[in-house]
Structure formats: C-alpha cells, structure tokens
Steps between C-alpha positions, in 0.01 A plus 500: 500500500456662839161493668316760704700440817836547321359806324409644843859438614626701199245773577643519855856527352592146606621198311456133585847367572641165404429226756766500772677165478483285814781541753455143630288188444152648425292642220417872473129409485278188488140449406262278700149495362380860460776641717853618426738529795824690457816432692626789702613768261800718583537852361737380229555728196707366216620211717619716790382647825541879479475533878583271791462527874240542772207738472525761771880481494681491161170528298233767549136405516435698183779313315358173627146585381643548147686171532171331594355639175783338311429170677135520388608564142726193520206301640279606206775379264508168682120470475513572130765229453248242622165652396617622156299827520450735789146568375414158634532628859150490657637653820798526730404284797790553744824691528764408760782750550813455703706796611855460631463739792724680742411393855295814566331526158117437513389650165476174304139563379598835343792332320286219356251766389742549207400155369131535589465843342670380181263200467208731554620755247560227236206270563236730652243312710664170402811619684327532838628221728553359844851562633764437761800728564768335712821633647794256486861506604654428158396410143688319223795702356440757775197632307289754687168368375345180359145462367295195402166510325209262452261566210187329374473452123205499266458252221651200672 
C-alpha cells in the first residue's frame, strides 16, 4: 500500500520508477544509521537514457532541468528500496547535482533546480535541503545530468 509521499507523486502525475540497476560495483542506496545515501542517479527511464550530450550544446537547459527531475525520482526509488517506505523520510539533507556542461555553460544551478523543485513538491518542508550544483566535462554513458541525495529517516 502506498503512503502519503507516493500518493503525492500520483497527485502530481508522477510514478515512482523501478530502482535503476547499478552500472558498476556499487549499490543504488545504502543506509548508515538514520541516513540513506543514494549513488549518483542518472536520468534513466525504462533502462535507457532518452537524451545524451552536454548541456548548453546538444541538450538545452530546459531539457536538462527535466532530466534532473527524473534523476530525483530515481533517487526516491533508491531510497525506498532501502527504507521500505518514503513516509519514513524526516528530511532531505543534501542534494548534489552534476551537469555535463559545454565549456561556456554556467547555468548548473538552474538545471539542478529540477531535482530540488521535485523534492519540494513531493515532500514539502521535508524536501528543503542543502545543495551543490557542479559542472563536469562528462558523465557516465554521456548522461547530461546526475543527482545524488542524502535523506534522514524517522523510526530508526
């Protein structure tokens, strides 16, 4: 049975995806004490990247912002795989976003807003977090965006 957080996703017209399987030797998420740390989540949908390339070149900032939203959904799925229930999230502590950027692109914060805004819409005040938005030369599979999330759980 879905809890309040998953009901909010449905209300927003979104669905929690299946956990993206690891691409290498790591776990999608791990729990340490009251915290769950996700691995970097790519904007995978049904096992594929819909878009590849650099933001500011092959990928527009608006497209990348939507991809960051997909990364955040994948991160929530990874959190659920460890926590069992997204209603256990006490708060999102930190979001780190990586943007594969054309050399002259400096709009990384606006891109990662896609992830931050999704977490706020789904979790309300619990979704407010500290954040870093970093421009990088390249990401795995030539993904435009990668997002990792750290959450604090209740009831641990």
